[in-house]
N, CA, C, O and CB atoms as a CASP TS submission, in Angstrom:
PFRMAT TS
TARGET T0000
AUTHOR 0000-0000-0000
METHOD Language model
MODEL 1
PARENT N/A
ATOM      1  N   MET     1     222.104 160.023 224.135  1.00  0.00           N
ATOM      2  CA  MET     1     221.588 161.306 224.592  1.00  0.00           C
ATOM      3  C   MET     1     221.266 161.217 226.079  1.00  0.00           C
ATOM      4  O   MET     1     220.618 160.267 226.517  1.00  0.00           O
ATOM      5  CB  MET     1     220.333 161.722 223.781  1.00  0.00           C
ATOM      6  N   PRO     2     221.710 162.192 226.851  1.00  0.00           N
ATOM      7  CA  PRO     2     221.415 162.171 228.278  1.00  0.00           C
ATOM      8  C   PRO     2     219.930 162.395 228.550  1.00  0.00           C
ATOM      9  O   PRO     2     219.212 163.009 227.760  1.00  0.00           O
ATOM     10  CB  PRO     2     222.241 163.226 228.998  1.00  0.00           C
ATOM     11  N   ARG     3     219.505 161.880 229.683  1.00  0.00           N
ATOM     12  CA  ARG     3     218.125 162.091 230.089  1.00  0.00           C
ATOM     13  C   ARG     3     217.900 163.550 230.445  1.00  0.00           C
ATOM     14  O   ARG     3     218.723 164.165 231.122  1.00  0.00           O
ATOM     15  CB  ARG     3     217.764 161.189 231.272  1.00  0.00           C
ATOM     16  N   LEU     4     216.790 164.097 229.990  1.00  0.00           N
ATOM     17  CA  LEU     4     216.468 165.490 230.269  1.00  0.00           C
ATOM     18  C   LEU     4     215.555 165.566 231.484  1.00  0.00           C
ATOM     19  O   LEU     4     214.822 164.621 231.775  1.00  0.00           O
ATOM     20  CB  LEU     4     215.804 166.160 229.043  1.00  0.00           C
ATOM     21  N   MET     5     215.598 166.689 232.194  1.00  0.00           N
ATOM     22  CA  MET     5     214.825 166.825 233.420  1.00  0.00           C
ATOM     23  C   MET     5     213.607 167.724 233.279  1.00  0.00           C
ATOM     24  O   MET     5     212.608 167.523 233.970  1.00  0.00           O
ATOM     25  CB  MET     5     215.698 167.350 234.501  1.00  0.00           C
ATOM     26  N   LEU     6     213.675 168.705 232.400  1.00  0.00           N
ATOM     27  CA  LEU     6     212.617 169.713 232.331  1.00  0.00           C
ATOM     28  C   LEU     6     211.474 169.283 231.426  1.00  0.00           C
ATOM     29  O   LEU     6     211.672 168.989 230.247  1.00  0.00           O
ATOM     30  CB  LEU     6     213.183 171.029 231.845  1.00  0.00           C
ATOM     31  N   THR     7     210.288 169.252 231.991  1.00  0.00           N
ATOM     32  CA  THR     7     209.092 169.032 231.171  1.00  0.00           C
ATOM     33  C   THR     7     208.714 170.372 230.551  1.00  0.00           C
ATOM     34  O   THR     7     209.243 171.412 230.945  1.00  0.00           O
ATOM     35  CB  THR     7     207.897 168.436 232.024  1.00  0.00           C
ATOM     36  N   ASP     8     207.819 170.351 229.598  1.00  0.00           N
ATOM     37  CA  ASP     8     207.357 171.596 228.982  1.00  0.00           C
ATOM     38  C   ASP     8     206.714 172.513 230.034  1.00  0.00           C
ATOM     39  O   ASP     8     206.872 173.733 229.979  1.00  0.00           O
ATOM     40  CB  ASP     8     206.351 171.294 227.844  1.00  0.00           C
ATOM     41  N   GLU     9     205.999 171.926 230.977  1.00  0.00           N
ATOM     42  CA  GLU     9     205.354 172.711 232.033  1.00  0.00           C
ATOM     43  C   GLU     9     206.396 173.403 232.915  1.00  0.00           C
ATOM     44  O   GLU     9     206.279 174.591 233.215  1.00  0.00           O
ATOM     45  CB  GLU     9     204.445 171.809 232.892  1.00  0.00           C
ATOM     46  N   HIS    10     207.425 172.636 233.329  1.00  0.00           N
ATOM     47  CA  HIS    10     208.484 173.227 234.143  1.00  0.00           C
ATOM     48  C   HIS    10     209.200 174.342 233.376  1.00  0.00           C
ATOM     49  O   HIS    10     209.458 175.418 233.916  1.00  0.00           O
ATOM     50  CB  HIS    10     209.492 172.147 234.580  1.00  0.00           C
ATOM     51  N   TRP    11     209.510 174.067 232.122  1.00  0.00           N
ATOM     52  CA  TRP    11     210.242 175.060 231.339  1.00  0.00           C
ATOM     53  C   TRP    11     209.434 176.342 231.167  1.00  0.00           C
ATOM     54  O   TRP    11     210.002 177.433 231.225  1.00  0.00           O
ATOM     55  CB  TRP    11     210.609 174.488 229.974  1.00  0.00           C
ATOM     56  N   SER    12     208.124 176.237 230.958  1.00  0.00           N
ATOM     57  CA  SER    12     207.334 177.453 230.771  1.00  0.00           C
ATOM     58  C   SER    12     207.368 178.325 232.030  1.00  0.00           C
ATOM     59  O   SER    12     207.385 179.552 231.930  1.00  0.00           O
ATOM     60  CB  SER    12     205.880 177.096 230.411  1.00  0.00           C
ATOM     61  N   LYS    13     207.379 177.704 233.207  1.00  0.00           N
ATOM     62  CA  LYS    13     207.483 178.472 234.451  1.00  0.00           C
ATOM     63  C   LYS    13     208.866 179.116 234.590  1.00  0.00           C
ATOM     64  O   LYS    13     208.978 180.287 234.954  1.00  0.00           O
ATOM     65  CB  LYS    13     207.199 177.566 235.663  1.00  0.00           C
ATOM     66  N   LEU    14     209.909 178.348 234.299  1.00  0.00           N
ATOM     67  CA  LEU    14     211.265 178.880 234.394  1.00  0.00           C
ATOM     68  C   LEU    14     211.506 179.983 233.360  1.00  0.00           C
ATOM     69  O   LEU    14     212.180 180.975 233.636  1.00  0.00           O
ATOM     70  CB  LEU    14     212.287 177.754 234.211  1.00  0.00           C
ATOM     71  N   ARG    15     210.954 179.793 232.193  1.00  0.00           N
ATOM     72  CA  ARG    15     211.097 180.784 231.117  1.00  0.00           C
ATOM     73  C   ARG    15     210.489 182.122 231.534  1.00  0.00           C
ATOM     74  O   ARG    15     211.046 183.181 231.246  1.00  0.00           O
ATOM     75  CB  ARG    15     210.427 180.278 229.818  1.00  0.00           C
ATOM     76  N   THR    16     209.351 182.065 232.209  1.00  0.00           N
ATOM     77  CA  THR    16     208.707 183.286 232.697  1.00  0.00           C
ATOM     78  C   THR    16     209.616 184.027 233.675  1.00  0.00           C
ATOM     79  O   THR    16     209.730 185.251 233.615  1.00  0.00           O
ATOM     80  CB  THR    16     207.365 182.953 233.371  1.00  0.00           C
ATOM     81  N   ILE    17     210.260 183.290 234.568  1.00  0.00           N
ATOM     82  CA  ILE    17     211.178 183.902 235.536  1.00  0.00           C
ATOM     83  C   ILE    17     212.372 184.514 234.816  1.00  0.00           C
ATOM     84  O   ILE    17     212.802 185.619 235.150  1.00  0.00           O
ATOM     85  CB  ILE    17     211.656 182.860 236.573  1.00  0.00           C
ATOM     86  N   LEU    18     212.905 183.805 233.836  1.00  0.00           N
ATOM     87  CA  LEU    18     214.036 184.345 233.074  1.00  0.00           C
ATOM     88  C   LEU    18     213.653 185.650 232.377  1.00  0.00           C
ATOM     89  O   LEU    18     214.439 186.597 232.346  1.00  0.00           O
ATOM     90  CB  LEU    18     214.525 183.317 232.038  1.00  0.00           C
ATOM     91  N   LEU    19     212.457 185.697 231.824  1.00  0.00           N
ATOM     92  CA  LEU    19     212.015 186.918 231.143  1.00  0.00           C
ATOM     93  C   LEU    19     211.842 188.066 232.130  1.00  0.00           C
ATOM     94  O   LEU    19     212.120 189.217 231.792  1.00  0.00           O
ATOM     95  CB  LEU    19     210.701 186.668 230.394  1.00  0.00           C
ATOM     96  N   GLU    20     211.384 187.768 233.345  1.00  0.00           N
ATOM     97  CA  GLU    20     211.257 188.805 234.372  1.00  0.00           C
ATOM     98  C   GLU    20     212.620 189.381 234.742  1.00  0.00           C
ATOM     99  O   GLU    20     212.730 190.558 235.086  1.00  0.00           O
ATOM    100  CB  GLU    20     210.569 188.239 235.622  1.00  0.00           C
ATOM    101  N   ASP    21     213.660 188.547 234.670  1.00  0.00           N
ATOM    102  CA  ASP    21     215.016 188.981 235.001  1.00  0.00           C
ATOM    103  C   ASP    21     215.765 189.518 233.792  1.00  0.00           C
ATOM    104  O   ASP    21     216.991 189.626 233.806  1.00  0.00           O
ATOM    105  CB  ASP    21     215.790 187.838 235.608  1.00  0.00           C
ATOM    106  N   ARG    22     215.020 189.853 232.750  1.00  0.00           N
ATOM    107  CA  ARG    22     215.575 190.463 231.539  1.00  0.00           C
ATOM    108  C   ARG    22     216.567 189.572 230.795  1.00  0.00           C
ATOM    109  O   ARG    22     217.526 190.057 230.196  1.00  0.00           O
ATOM    110  CB  ARG    22     216.247 191.752 231.893  1.00  0.00           C
ATOM    111  N   VAL    23     216.326 188.278 230.840  1.00  0.00           N
ATOM    112  CA  VAL    23     217.113 187.348 230.039  1.00  0.00           C
ATOM    113  C   VAL    23     216.352 187.173 228.734  1.00  0.00           C
ATOM    114  O   VAL    23     215.158 186.872 228.748  1.00  0.00           O
ATOM    115  CB  VAL    23     217.347 185.958 230.782  1.00  0.00           C
ATOM    116  N   TYR    24     217.027 187.358 227.615  1.00  0.00           N
ATOM    117  CA  TYR    24     216.367 187.268 226.319  1.00  0.00           C
ATOM    118  C   TYR    24     215.768 185.886 226.106  1.00  0.00           C
ATOM    119  O   TYR    24     216.272 184.882 226.610  1.00  0.00           O
ATOM    120  CB  TYR    24     217.348 187.594 225.198  1.00  0.00           C
ATOM    121  N   ASP    25     214.696 185.865 225.359  1.00  0.00           N
ATOM    122  CA  ASP    25     213.992 184.615 225.067  1.00  0.00           C
ATOM    123  C   ASP    25     214.661 183.917 223.886  1.00  0.00           C
ATOM    124  O   ASP    25     214.270 184.097 222.732  1.00  0.00           O
ATOM    125  CB  ASP    25     212.490 184.881 224.766  1.00  0.00           C
ATOM    126  N   LYS    26     215.674 183.119 224.202  1.00  0.00           N
ATOM    127  CA  LYS    26     216.376 182.367 223.165  1.00  0.00           C
ATOM    128  C   LYS    26     216.058 180.884 223.342  1.00  0.00           C
ATOM    129  O   LYS    26     215.997 180.395 224.470  1.00  0.00           O
ATOM    130  CB  LYS    26     217.919 182.624 223.227  1.00  0.00           C
ATOM    131  N   PRO    27     215.857 180.168 222.243  1.00  0.00           N
ATOM    132  CA  PRO    27     215.527 178.744 222.356  1.00  0.00           C
ATOM    133  C   PRO    27     216.632 177.930 223.029  1.00  0.00           C
ATOM    134  O   PRO    27     216.343 176.912 223.659  1.00  0.00           O
ATOM    135  CB  PRO    27     215.246 178.173 220.983  1.00  0.00           C
ATOM    136  N   GLU    28     217.893 178.357 222.907  1.00  0.00           N
ATOM    137  CA  GLU    28     218.983 177.571 223.485  1.00  0.00           C
ATOM    138  C   GLU    28     219.072 177.695 225.006  1.00  0.00           C
ATOM    139  O   GLU    28     219.832 176.959 225.635  1.00  0.00           O
ATOM    140  CB  GLU    28     220.292 177.993 222.871  1.00  0.00           C
ATOM    141  N   HIS    29     218.315 178.603 225.603  1.00  0.00           N
ATOM    142  CA  HIS    29     218.348 178.729 227.062  1.00  0.00           C
ATOM    143  C   HIS    29     217.801 177.480 227.746  1.00  0.00           C
ATOM    144  O   HIS    29     218.233 177.136 228.847  1.00  0.00           O
ATOM    145  CB  HIS    29     217.551 179.954 227.505  1.00  0.00           C
ATOM    146  N   ARG    30     216.862 176.804 227.109  1.00  0.00           N
ATOM    147  CA  ARG    30     216.345 175.559 227.695  1.00  0.00           C
ATOM    148  C   ARG    30     217.453 174.518 227.737  1.00  0.00           C
ATOM    149  O   ARG    30     217.617 173.832 228.747  1.00  0.00           O
ATOM    150  CB  ARG    30     215.127 175.023 226.887  1.00  0.00           C
ATOM    151  N   GLN    31     218.211 174.391 226.663  1.00  0.00           N
ATOM    152  CA  GLN    31     219.322 173.434 226.638  1.00  0.00           C
ATOM    153  C   GLN    31     220.408 173.838 227.633  1.00  0.00           C
ATOM    154  O   GLN    31     221.036 172.977 228.251  1.00  0.00           O
ATOM    155  CB  GLN    31     219.914 173.332 225.219  1.00  0.00           C
ATOM    156  N   THR    32     220.631 175.142 227.789  1.00  0.00           N
ATOM    157  CA  THR    32     221.596 175.623 228.767  1.00  0.00           C
ATOM    158  C   THR    32     221.175 175.186 230.163  1.00  0.00           C
ATOM    159  O   THR    32     221.988 174.676 230.933  1.00  0.00           O
ATOM    160  CB  THR    32     221.732 177.158 228.696  1.00  0.00           C
ATOM    161  N   MET    33     219.908 175.387 230.484  1.00  0.00           N
ATOM    162  CA  MET    33     219.402 174.996 231.806  1.00  0.00           C
ATOM    163  C   MET    33     219.509 173.489 231.994  1.00  0.00           C
ATOM    164  O   MET    33     219.867 173.025 233.076  1.00  0.00           O
ATOM    165  CB  MET    33     217.939 175.452 231.987  1.00  0.00           C
ATOM    166  N   GLU    34     219.205 172.724 230.959  1.00  0.00           N
ATOM    167  CA  GLU    34     219.344 171.268 231.023  1.00  0.00           C
ATOM    168  C   GLU    34     220.801 170.885 231.271  1.00  0.00           C
ATOM    169  O   GLU    34     221.080 169.969 232.044  1.00  0.00           O
ATOM    170  CB  GLU    34     218.831 170.614 229.719  1.00  0.00           C
ATOM    171  N   GLY    35     221.729 171.582 230.618  1.00  0.00           N
ATOM    172  CA  GLY    35     223.153 171.314 230.821  1.00  0.00           C
ATOM    173  C   GLY    35     223.594 171.609 232.245  1.00  0.00           C
ATOM    174  O   GLY    35     224.370 170.853 232.829  1.00  0.00           O
ATOM    175  N   ILE    36     223.100 172.705 232.803  1.00  0.00           N
ATOM    176  CA  ILE    36     223.430 173.043 234.193  1.00  0.00           C
ATOM    177  C   ILE    36     222.885 171.980 235.138  1.00  0.00           C
ATOM    178  O   ILE    36     223.585 171.531 236.046  1.00  0.00           O
ATOM    179  CB  ILE    36     222.865 174.432 234.568  1.00  0.00           C
ATOM    180  N   LEU    37     221.638 171.580 234.924  1.00  0.00           N
ATOM    181  CA  LEU    37     221.033 170.549 235.776  1.00  0.00           C
ATOM    182  C   LEU    37     221.759 169.210 235.636  1.00  0.00           C
ATOM    183  O   LEU    37     221.961 168.499 236.620  1.00  0.00           O
ATOM    184  CB  LEU    37     219.548 170.376 235.429  1.00  0.00           C
ATOM    185  N   TYR    38     222.145 168.878 234.409  1.00  0.00           N
ATOM    186  CA  TYR    38     222.874 167.634 234.170  1.00  0.00           C
ATOM    187  C   TYR    38     224.193 167.627 234.936  1.00  0.00           C
ATOM    188  O   TYR    38     224.532 166.647 235.598  1.00  0.00           O
ATOM    189  CB  TYR    38     223.131 167.440 232.668  1.00  0.00           C
ATOM    190  N   ARG    39     224.932 168.728 234.838  1.00  0.00           N
ATOM    191  CA  ARG    39     226.215 168.816 235.530  1.00  0.00           C
ATOM    192  C   ARG    39     226.042 168.730 237.038  1.00  0.00           C
ATOM    193  O   ARG    39     226.840 168.087 237.719  1.00  0.00           O
ATOM    194  CB  ARG    39     226.926 170.109 235.164  1.00  0.00           C
ATOM    195  N   MET    40     225.013 169.370 237.559  1.00  0.00           N
ATOM    196  CA  MET    40     224.759 169.303 238.999  1.00  0.00           C
ATOM    197  C   MET    40     224.379 167.882 239.426  1.00  0.00           C
ATOM    198  O   MET    40     224.737 167.434 240.515  1.00  0.00           O
ATOM    199  CB  MET    40     223.644 170.289 239.390  1.00  0.00           C
ATOM    200  N   ARG    41     223.660 167.193 238.566  1.00  0.00           N
ATOM    201  CA  ARG    41     223.194 165.836 238.891  1.00  0.00           C
ATOM    202  C   ARG    41     224.327 164.827 238.863  1.00  0.00           C
ATOM    203  O   ARG    41     224.418 163.981 239.752  1.00  0.00           O
ATOM    204  CB  ARG    41     222.103 165.405 237.920  1.00  0.00           C
ATOM    205  N   VAL    42     225.200 164.897 237.853  1.00  0.00           N
ATOM    206  CA  VAL    42     226.239 163.868 237.709  1.00  0.00           C
ATOM    207  C   VAL    42     227.595 164.302 238.251  1.00  0.00           C
ATOM    208  O   VAL    42     228.453 163.457 238.508  1.00  0.00           O
ATOM    209  CB  VAL    42     226.384 163.491 236.259  1.00  0.00           C
ATOM    210  N   GLY    43     227.803 165.607 238.429  1.00  0.00           N
ATOM    211  CA  GLY    43     229.048 166.093 239.001  1.00  0.00           C
ATOM    212  C   GLY    43     230.247 166.041 238.071  1.00  0.00           C
ATOM    213  O   GLY    43     231.385 165.951 238.532  1.00  0.00           O
ATOM    214  N   CYS    44     230.008 166.097 236.776  1.00  0.00           N
ATOM    215  CA  CYS    44     231.118 166.050 235.818  1.00  0.00           C
ATOM    216  C   CYS    44     231.749 167.432 235.665  1.00  0.00           C
ATOM    217  O   CYS    44     231.112 168.436 235.984  1.00  0.00           O
ATOM    218  CB  CYS    44     230.632 165.531 234.446  1.00  0.00           C
ATOM    219  N   PRO    45     232.983 167.499 235.187  1.00  0.00           N
ATOM    220  CA  PRO    45     233.580 168.804 234.865  1.00  0.00           C
ATOM    221  C   PRO    45     232.806 169.461 233.714  1.00  0.00           C
ATOM    222  O   PRO    45     232.187 168.778 232.897  1.00  0.00           O
ATOM    223  CB  PRO    45     235.089 168.643 234.486  1.00  0.00           C
ATOM    224  N   TRP    46     232.851 170.777 233.666  1.00  0.00           N
ATOM    225  CA  TRP    46     232.140 171.503 232.609  1.00  0.00           C
ATOM    226  C   TRP    46     232.539 171.009 231.225  1.00  0.00           C
ATOM    227  O   TRP    46     231.695 170.869 230.341  1.00  0.00           O
ATOM    228  CB  TRP    46     232.408 173.001 232.721  1.00  0.00           C
ATOM    229  N   GLN    47     233.835 170.746 231.043  1.00  0.00           N
ATOM    230  CA  GLN    47     234.332 170.330 229.720  1.00  0.00           C
ATOM    231  C   GLN    47     233.777 168.978 229.277  1.00  0.00           C
ATOM    232  O   GLN    47     233.809 168.654 228.090  1.00  0.00           O
ATOM    233  CB  GLN    47     235.849 170.269 229.734  1.00  0.00           C
ATOM    234  N   ASP    48     233.270 168.189 230.221  1.00  0.00           N
ATOM    235  CA  ASP    48     232.758 166.863 229.882  1.00  0.00           C
ATOM    236  C   ASP    48     231.256 166.829 229.652  1.00  0.00           C
ATOM    237  O   ASP    48     230.674 165.751 229.531  1.00  0.00           O
ATOM    238  CB  ASP    48     233.109 165.900 230.966  1.00  0.00           C
ATOM    239  N   LEU    49     230.619 167.995 229.589  1.00  0.00           N
ATOM    240  CA  LEU    49     229.183 168.020 229.280  1.00  0.00           C
ATOM    241  C   LEU    49     228.948 167.457 227.886  1.00  0.00           C
ATOM    242  O   LEU    49     229.700 167.771 226.963  1.00  0.00           O
ATOM    243  CB  LEU    49     228.617 169.462 229.384  1.00  0.00           C
ATOM    244  N   PRO    50     227.925 166.635 227.715  1.00  0.00           N
ATOM    245  CA  PRO    50     227.618 166.126 226.378  1.00  0.00           C
ATOM    246  C   PRO    50     227.300 167.265 225.406  1.00  0.00           C
ATOM    247  O   PRO    50     226.758 168.299 225.797  1.00  0.00           O
ATOM    248  CB  PRO    50     226.439 165.147 226.442  1.00  0.00           C
ATOM    249  N   ASP    51     227.643 167.059 224.156  1.00  0.00           N
ATOM    250  CA  ASP    51     227.441 168.075 223.117  1.00  0.00           C
ATOM    251  C   ASP    51     225.970 168.419 222.892  1.00  0.00           C
ATOM    252  O   ASP    51     225.656 169.457 222.309  1.00  0.00           O
ATOM    253  CB  ASP    51     228.047 167.602 221.819  1.00  0.00           C
ATOM    254  N   THR    52     225.076 167.554 223.350  1.00  0.00           N
ATOM    255  CA  THR    52     223.639 167.811 223.165  1.00  0.00           C
ATOM    256  C   THR    52     223.191 169.104 223.811  1.00  0.00           C
ATOM    257  O   THR    52     222.206 169.703 223.380  1.00  0.00           O
ATOM    258  CB  THR    52     222.827 166.669 223.726  1.00  0.00           C
ATOM    259  N   PHE    53     223.900 169.544 224.838  1.00  0.00           N
ATOM    260  CA  PHE    53     223.518 170.754 225.559  1.00  0.00           C
ATOM    261  C   PHE    53     224.118 172.015 224.932  1.00  0.00           C
ATOM    262  O   PHE    53     223.751 173.124 225.321  1.00  0.00           O
ATOM    263  CB  PHE    53     223.949 170.647 227.010  1.00  0.00           C
ATOM    264  N   GLY    54     224.995 171.871 224.009  1.00  0.00           N
ATOM    265  CA  GLY    54     225.661 173.014 223.388  1.00  0.00           C
ATOM    266  C   GLY    54     227.114 173.068 223.823  1.00  0.00           C
ATOM    267  O   GLY    54     227.627 172.117 224.412  1.00  0.00           O
ATOM    268  N   LEU    55     227.770 174.168 223.539  1.00  0.00           N
ATOM    269  CA  LEU    55     229.181 174.328 223.900  1.00  0.00           C
ATOM    270  C   LEU    55     229.314 174.470 225.415  1.00  0.00           C
ATOM    271  O   LEU    55     228.601 175.261 226.034  1.00  0.00           O
ATOM    272  CB  LEU    55     229.798 175.559 223.183  1.00  0.00           C
ATOM    273  N   TRP    56     230.216 173.711 226.001  1.00  0.00           N
ATOM    274  CA  TRP    56     230.353 173.720 227.464  1.00  0.00           C
ATOM    275  C   TRP    56     230.707 175.103 227.990  1.00  0.00           C
ATOM    276  O   TRP    56     230.236 175.504 229.054  1.00  0.00           O
ATOM    277  CB  TRP    56     231.414 172.717 227.901  1.00  0.00           C
ATOM    278  N   ASN    57     231.548 175.844 227.239  1.00  0.00           N
ATOM    279  CA  ASN    57     231.956 177.159 227.750  1.00  0.00           C
ATOM    280  C   ASN    57     230.811 178.178 227.700  1.00  0.00           C
ATOM    281  O   ASN    57     230.782 179.101 228.513  1.00  0.00           O
ATOM    282  CB  ASN    57     233.148 177.685 226.948  1.00  0.00           C
ATOM    283  N   THR    58     229.880 178.028 226.772  1.00  0.00           N
ATOM    284  CA  THR    58     228.701 178.889 226.739  1.00  0.00           C
ATOM    285  C   THR    58     227.819 178.604 227.945  1.00  0.00           C
ATOM    286  O   THR    58     227.316 179.526 228.587  1.00  0.00           O
ATOM    287  CB  THR    58     227.909 178.687 225.430  1.00  0.00           C
ATOM    288  N   ILE    59     227.636 177.335 228.246  1.00  0.00           N
ATOM    289  CA  ILE    59     226.833 176.949 229.408  1.00  0.00           C
ATOM    290  C   ILE    59     227.494 177.454 230.683  1.00  0.00           C
ATOM    291  O   ILE    59     226.819 177.972 231.573  1.00  0.00           O
ATOM    292  CB  ILE    59     226.649 175.413 229.465  1.00  0.00           C
ATOM    293  N   PHE    60     228.794 177.307 230.771  1.00  0.00           N
ATOM    294  CA  PHE    60     229.529 177.769 231.951  1.00  0.00           C
ATOM    295  C   PHE    60     229.416 179.283 232.127  1.00  0.00           C
ATOM    296  O   PHE    60     229.190 179.762 233.238  1.00  0.00           O
ATOM    297  CB  PHE    60     231.001 177.366 231.847  1.00  0.00           C
ATOM    298  N   ARG    61     229.572 180.034 231.039  1.00  0.00           N
ATOM    299  CA  ARG    61     229.469 181.495 231.126  1.00  0.00           C
ATOM    300  C   ARG    61     228.078 181.935 231.561  1.00  0.00           C
ATOM    301  O   ARG    61     227.938 182.844 232.378  1.00  0.00           O
ATOM    302  CB  ARG    61     229.814 182.131 229.783  1.00  0.00           C
ATOM    303  N   ARG    62     227.044 181.287 231.013  1.00  0.00           N
ATOM    304  CA  ARG    62     225.685 181.637 231.430  1.00  0.00           C
ATOM    305  C   ARG    62     225.447 181.246 232.883  1.00  0.00           C
ATOM    306  O   ARG    62     224.767 181.961 233.619  1.00  0.00           O
ATOM    307  CB  ARG    62     224.651 180.955 230.524  1.00  0.00           C
ATOM    308  N   PHE    63     226.007 180.110 233.296  1.00  0.00           N
ATOM    309  CA  PHE    63     225.893 179.697 234.697  1.00  0.00           C
ATOM    310  C   PHE    63     226.489 180.772 235.603  1.00  0.00           C
ATOM    311  O   PHE    63     225.865 181.165 236.589  1.00  0.00           O
ATOM    312  CB  PHE    63     226.601 178.335 234.932  1.00  0.00           C
ATOM    313  N   LEU    64     227.692 181.251 235.277  1.00  0.00           N
ATOM    314  CA  LEU    64     228.327 182.297 236.082  1.00  0.00           C
ATOM    315  C   LEU    64     227.498 183.585 236.090  1.00  0.00           C
ATOM    316  O   LEU    64     227.285 184.181 237.146  1.00  0.00           O
ATOM    317  CB  LEU    64     229.735 182.587 235.553  1.00  0.00           C
ATOM    318  N   LEU    65     227.038 184.005 234.930  1.00  0.00           N
ATOM    319  CA  LEU    65     226.260 185.232 234.826  1.00  0.00           C
ATOM    320  C   LEU    65     224.960 185.124 235.613  1.00  0.00           C
ATOM    321  O   LEU    65     224.616 186.020 236.384  1.00  0.00           O
ATOM    322  CB  LEU    65     225.965 185.552 233.363  1.00  0.00           C
ATOM    323  N   TRP    66     224.239 184.022 235.414  1.00  0.00           N
ATOM    324  CA  TRP    66     222.962 183.847 236.100  1.00  0.00           C
ATOM    325  C   TRP    66     223.154 183.695 237.608  1.00  0.00           C
ATOM    326  O   TRP    66     222.290 184.103 238.384  1.00  0.00           O
ATOM    327  CB  TRP    66     222.225 182.631 235.541  1.00  0.00           C
ATOM    328  N   THR    67     224.275 183.114 238.028  1.00  0.00           N
ATOM    329  CA  THR    67     224.560 182.989 239.457  1.00  0.00           C
ATOM    330  C   THR    67     224.849 184.355 240.055  1.00  0.00           C
ATOM    331  O   THR    67     224.314 184.698 241.110  1.00  0.00           O
ATOM    332  CB  THR    67     225.747 182.039 239.698  1.00  0.00           C
ATOM    333  N   ARG    68     225.683 185.129 239.397  1.00  0.00           N
ATOM    334  CA  ARG    68     226.040 186.461 239.900  1.00  0.00           C
ATOM    335  C   ARG    68     224.837 187.384 239.999  1.00  0.00           C
ATOM    336  O   ARG    68     224.754 188.204 240.913  1.00  0.00           O
ATOM    337  CB  ARG    68     227.088 187.093 239.006  1.00  0.00           C
ATOM    338  N   LYS    69     223.903 187.254 239.064  1.00  0.00           N
ATOM    339  CA  LYS    69     222.712 188.095 239.074  1.00  0.00           C
ATOM    340  C   LYS    69     221.622 187.562 240.007  1.00  0.00           C
ATOM    341  O   LYS    69     220.603 188.224 240.204  1.00  0.00           O
ATOM    342  CB  LYS    69     222.164 188.220 237.670  1.00  0.00           C
ATOM    343  N   GLY    70     221.823 186.376 240.581  1.00  0.00           N
ATOM    344  CA  GLY    70     220.831 185.793 241.475  1.00  0.00           C
ATOM    345  C   GLY    70     219.687 185.093 240.762  1.00  0.00           C
ATOM    346  O   GLY    70     218.707 184.692 241.390  1.00  0.00           O
ATOM    347  N   ILE    71     219.814 184.949 239.450  1.00  0.00           N
ATOM    348  CA  ILE    71     218.737 184.346 238.664  1.00  0.00           C
ATOM    349  C   ILE    71     218.587 182.860 238.994  1.00  0.00           C
ATOM    350  O   ILE    71     217.469 182.376 239.167  1.00  0.00           O
ATOM    351  CB  ILE    71     219.004 184.532 237.158  1.00  0.00           C
ATOM    352  N   LEU    72     219.691 182.142 239.081  1.00  0.00           N
ATOM    353  CA  LEU    72     219.602 180.712 239.384  1.00  0.00           C
ATOM    354  C   LEU    72     218.982 180.459 240.756  1.00  0.00           C
ATOM    355  O   LEU    72     218.210 179.516 240.929  1.00  0.00           O
ATOM    356  CB  LEU    72     220.984 180.075 239.318  1.00  0.00           C
ATOM    357  N   GLN    73     219.316 181.285 241.707  1.00  0.00           N
ATOM    358  CA  GLN    73     218.732 181.126 243.035  1.00  0.00           C
ATOM    359  C   GLN    73     217.211 181.280 242.963  1.00  0.00           C
ATOM    360  O   GLN    73     216.475 180.506 243.575  1.00  0.00           O
ATOM    361  CB  GLN    73     219.336 182.155 244.021  1.00  0.00           C
ATOM    362  N   ARG    74     216.748 182.272 242.222  1.00  0.00           N
ATOM    363  CA  ARG    74     215.302 182.445 242.048  1.00  0.00           C
ATOM    364  C   ARG    74     214.672 181.260 241.334  1.00  0.00           C
ATOM    365  O   ARG    74     213.578 180.821 241.689  1.00  0.00           O
ATOM    366  CB  ARG    74     215.014 183.722 241.273  1.00  0.00           C
ATOM    367  N   LEU    75     215.374 180.740 240.314  1.00  0.00           N
ATOM    368  CA  LEU    75     214.837 179.598 239.576  1.00  0.00           C
ATOM    369  C   LEU    75     214.715 178.370 240.474  1.00  0.00           C
ATOM    370  O   LEU    75     213.705 177.668 240.445  1.00  0.00           O
ATOM    371  CB  LEU    75     215.725 179.279 238.368  1.00  0.00           C
ATOM    372  N   PHE    76     215.749 178.120 241.270  1.00  0.00           N
ATOM    373  CA  PHE    76     215.734 176.931 242.117  1.00  0.00           C
ATOM    374  C   PHE    76     214.724 177.053 243.255  1.00  0.00           C
ATOM    375  O   PHE    76     214.165 176.048 243.696  1.00  0.00           O
ATOM    376  CB  PHE    76     217.119 176.678 242.683  1.00  0.00           C
ATOM    377  N   LYS    77     214.488 178.267 243.731  1.00  0.00           N
ATOM    378  CA  LYS    77     213.467 178.457 244.768  1.00  0.00           C
ATOM    379  C   LYS    77     212.076 178.212 244.204  1.00  0.00           C
ATOM    380  O   LYS    77     211.178 177.761 244.915  1.00  0.00           O
ATOM    381  CB  LYS    77     213.554 179.873 245.362  1.00  0.00           C
ATOM    382  N   SER    78     211.905 178.511 242.927  1.00  0.00           N
ATOM    383  CA  SER    78     210.602 178.310 242.287  1.00  0.00           C
ATOM    384  C   SER    78     210.376 176.848 242.011  1.00  0.00           C
ATOM    385  O   SER    78     209.334 176.474 241.474  1.00  0.00           O
ATOM    386  CB  SER    78     210.496 179.112 240.987  1.00  0.00           C
TER
END
């Protein structure tokens, strides 16, 4: 299992921002965020994300959507 980056404290802050941006409160969003951070940290292709984070194409689609809406930029600034 890959090392995770988000503590419960960090996730609660990020979750609040996601809710402000009208992103539904789904439990898998934490794993999605972990998958995005993992990919940014190791630089692997999307298809090579470990299965622990969920389906790579779901993570990729959310990454694109959140990037286009400016949500990721807000999250990273926070």
